[in-house]
MARDO-270902 format. One line per 2 residues: their letters; for each residue x negated, y negated, z of N, C-alpha, C. Coordinates in steps of 0.1 Angstrom, whole numbers, plus 2048, in hexadecimal, padded with zeros to 3 digits. Each point is the difference from the previous one (the first is absolute). Layout:
a) X:Y:Z:X:Y:Z:X:Y:Z ~ ...
// end
This chain:
xx) 7FB:80D:7FF:804:7F1:801:7FA:7F6:800 ~ 7F6:7FF:808:7F6:7F5:801:7FB:7F9:7F3
xx) 7F8:80E:7F8:7FC:800:7F1:808:7F9:7F9 ~ 80D:803:801:80B:7FA:7F7:800:7F1:803
xx) 800:7FC:80C:801:7F2:806:7F2:7F9:7F6 ~ 7F6:806:805:7F1:7F8:7F9:804:801:7F2
xx) 803:80B:7FB:804:7FD:7F1:809:7F9:7FB ~ 80B:7FC:808:808:7F8:7FE:7FB:7F0:7FE
xx) 7F9:7FE:80C:7FB:7F5:804:7F4:7FB:7F7 ~ 7F7:808:7FA:7F6:7FF:7F5:806:7FF:7F4
xx) 80A:805:7FE:80B:7FB:7F3:802:7F6:800 ~ 808:7FA:809:803:7F1:801:7FA:7F6:800
xx) 7EF:803:805:7F6:7F6:805:7FC:7FF:7F0 ~ 800:808:7F4:7FB:7FE:7F6:808:7FA:7F5
xx) 7F9:7F6:7F9:808:7F4:7F8:804:80A:7F6 ~ 80E:7FB:7FB:804:807:7F2:7FE:7F9:7F7
xx) 7F6:802:7F3:7FD:7F9:7F8:809:800:7F4 ~ 805:809:7FC:806:802:7F1:80E:7F9:806
xx) 803:7F9:7F7:80F:7FC:806:80A:807:7FB ~ 800:807:7F4:809:80A:7FF:7FD:80C:7F3
xx) 806:806:800:7FB:80D:7FA:7FD:7FD:7EF ~ 7F2:803:7FD:7F9:7FD:7F3:7FD:7F3:800
xx) 7F9:7FC:80D:7FC:7F2:7FC:7F4:800:80C ~ 7F6:7FD:7FF:7F4:7FF:80A:7F8:7F6:800
xx) 7F9:7F9:80B:7FC:7F6:801:7EE:802:804 ~ 7F8:7FB:7F9:7F5:802:803:7F8:7F8:807
xx) 7F7:801:808:7F8:7FA:80B:7FC:7F1:7F8 ~ 7FD:7FD:7F5:800:7F4:7FE:80C:7F6:7FF
xx) 80B:808:7FD:80E:7F5:801:807:804:7F1 ~ 7FC:808:7F8:807:804:7F4:80C:805:805
xx) 809:801:7FA:80E:80B:802:803:807:7F1 ~ 7FF:80B:802:7FC:80B:7F5:80F:804:7FC
xx) 803:804:7F2:80F:805:7FF:7F5:811:7FD ~ 808:80B:803:7FD:810:7FF:806:803:7F6
xx) 7FB:804:7F1:809:80B:7FB:7F6:811:7FE ~ 806:809:7FD:7FD:809:7FC:7FE:805:7F1
xx) 7F7:806:7FA:800:808:7F4:7FD:80A:7FE ~ 7FE:80A:7F5:7F9:80D:7FE:7F4:800:805
xx) 7F7:7F7:7FD:7EF:7FD:803:7FF:7F9:810 ~ 80A:7FB:808:7FB:7FC:80D:80C:7F9:804
xx) 7F8:7F5:803:807:7F1:806:7FA:7F1:7FC ~ 80C:7FB:7FF:7FC:7F1:7FC:807:7F8:80A
xx) 7F4:7F8:804:801:7F3:808:7FC:7F4:7FB ~ 80C:7F7:801:802:7F2:7F9:803:7F5:80A
xx) 7F5:7F8:7FE:800:7F4:80D:80E:7F7:7F9 ~ 808:7FE:80C:80F:7FA:7FB:801:7F0:806
xx) 7F6:801:80A:802:7F5:806:7F4:803:809 ~ 7FA:7F0:808:7F3:7FC:807:808:7FB:809
xx) 7FA:805:810:803:7F9:809:7F3:7FC:808 ~ 7F9:7F5:7FE:7F6:7FF:802:800:7F8:811
xx) 80A:7FB:804:803:7FB:809:801:809:80E ~ 804:810:7FA:7FC:809:809:7F9:80C:7FF
xx) 7F5:7FA:7FE:7F3:80B:7FE:7FE:809:80B ~ 801:809:7FE:7F5:80C:80B:7F3:7FD:803
xx) 7F6:7FE:7F6:7F5:800:803:7F7:7F3:7F6 ~ 7F8:7FF:802:7F4:7F7:7F7:801:800:7F0
xx) 807:7F7:7FB:7FD:800:7F1:7F6:802:7FA ~ 7F6:7F9:808:7F4:803:7F8:7FA:80C:7FC
xx) 803:80B:809:7FF:80E:7FC:80C:80A:7FA ~ 807:7F9:7F7:80C:805:7F9:800:7F7:7F6
xx) 801:80A:7F2:800:7F9:7F1:80B:7F6:801 ~ 800:7F7:7F8:80C:7F6:802:80B:804:7F1
xx) 807:808:807:809:809:7F7:80C:7F3:7FB ~ 803:7FD:7F6:80B:7F7:7FC:80F:80A:7FF
xx) 809:7F7:7FD:80C:806:7FF:801:803:7EC ~ 803:812:801:800:806:7F5:7F5:807:7FE
xx) 7F4:800:80A:7F5:808:7FF:805:80F:803 ~ 7F9:80B:7FA:807:811:803:7F5:804:802
xx) 800:80D:809:7F8:808:805:809:80E:7FC ~ 7F6:807:7F6:806:80E:7FF:7FA:80B:808
xx) 80B:806:807:7F6:80C:805:803:810:7FD ~ 7F8:806:7FC:7FE:80E:7FA:803:80A:808
xx) 807:80A:7FB:807:80F:80B:7EE:806:804 ~ 7F4:7FD:7F7:7F2:802:803:7FB:7F9:80E
xx) 806:7F8:804:7F9:7F4:804:7F9:7F4:7FD ~ 801:803:7F3:7FA:7F6:7F9:808:7F1:7FF
xx) 7F8:7F2:7FF:80A:7F7:7FC:7FC:7F4:7F9 ~ 805:7FA:7FA:800:7F4:7F1:803:7F6:805
xx) 7FD:7F2:7FC:807:7F4:801:7F4:7FB:7F6 ~ 808:7F9:7F7:7FD:7FB:7F2:7F5:7F2:805
xx) 7FF:7FC:80B:7F9:7F3:806:7F7:805:804 ~ 7FE:80B:806:7F6:7FF:80D:7FB:811:7F8
xx) 802:80B:7F7:7FB:80A:800:806:80D:803 ~ 7F7:807:7FD:803:811:803:7FC:801:812
xx) 807:80C:804:7FE:801:80D:804:80B:806 ~ 805:801:80B:806:80B:808:80B:7F9:80C
xx) 809:80B:805:808:7FA:80C:801:80D:80B ~ 802:7FE:809:7FE:809:80B:808:800:80D
xx) 807:807:803:80A:801:80C:7F7:802:80E ~ 804:7F5:80A:7F8:802:80E:80B:801:809
xx) 7FC:802:80B:80A:804:80E:804:7F3:803 ~ 7FD:7F1:7FA:804:7F4:800:804:7F7:7F8
xx) 802:807:7F3:805:7FB:7F4:7FE:805:7F4 ~ 7FC:7F7:7F8:7FB:805:7F2:7F7:7F6:7FC
xx) 7F4:804:7FA:7F6:7F6:7F8:7FF:802:7F1 ~ 801:7F7:7F9:7FC:800:7F0:7F2:7FA:7FF
xx) 7F9:803:7F9:7F2:7FC:7FC:7FE:801:7F3 ~ 801:7F3:7FA:7FF:7FE:7F6:7F2:7F6:7F9
xx) 7F8:807:7F8:7F5:7F6:7FB:7F5:7FF:811 ~ 7FF:7F6:802:7FB:7FC:80D:807:7F8:80A
xx) 811:802:7FF:80B:7FE:808:805:80A:807 ~ 805:7FD:80E:806:80A:803:80D:7F6:808
xx) 80C:809:7FC:80D:7F7:807:805:80C:807 ~ 800:7FC:80D:806:80A:808:812:7FD:806
xx) 803:807:804:80F:806:803:803:801:80C ~ 7FB:7FB:80C:802:806:80C:80E:804:806
xx) 804:809:803:80B:807:807:80B:804:7F4 ~ 7FA:804:7F8:807:802:7F3:7FE:80F:7FC
xx) 808:808:7F8:7FB:809:7FB:80B:804:7F2 ~ 7FB:803:7F3:806:804:7F4:806:80A:7FE
xx) 809:806:7FB:807:80B:7FF:7FB:806:7F5 ~ 7F4:802:7F7:7FB:805:7F6:7FF:80F:805
xx) 804:80B:7F5:7FD:80B:803:7F2:809:807 ~ 7F6:7F4:7F9:7F3:804:803:7F9:7FA:80B
xx) 80C:7F8:809:7F9:7FB:80A:7F6:806:809 ~ 805:809:804:7FA:809:80B:7F3:806:7F9
xx) 7FC:803:7F3:7F2:801:7FC:7F9:7F7:801 ~ 809:7F2:801:7F4:7F2:7FB:7FD:7FD:810
xx) 7FB:806:80B:802:7FE:80F:7ED:7FE:7FE ~ 7FF:7F4:807:7F2:7FC:803:7FB:7F9:80E
xx) 7F6:7FF:805:7FF:7F8:80B:7FA:7F2:7FE ~ 803:7F8:805:7FE:7F2:7FF:7F4:7FD:804
xx) 7F1:7FC:7F5:7F1:7FC:804:801:7F0:7FF ~ 7F8:7FB:807:7FC:7EC:7FF:7F9:802:7F4
// end
């Protein structure tokens, strides 16, 4: 019983970053729409929330409305602006790395079928 209380307390203390199903917010303040296709997922910036950024923007790419991230089922990623890369799921969210850029999605997960195969450990 105590464990259920602690789990509820922790879950209530964690912020909910996604505002509704199919939408995600990056730590850099970008609101993304989410769609799936037969190749994987498409995350597209639909709006910027600069006043609500969760981390220092100097370590995040300056994504703009319309920028798109393609996440493949083989844990690969692509951005037309930043190049090729990869994505991984972690215990604390998921990370997309394209070119030299890392886009963080803390406290969120995506429903791709290969999600379990793209598990990783965050390293600095």
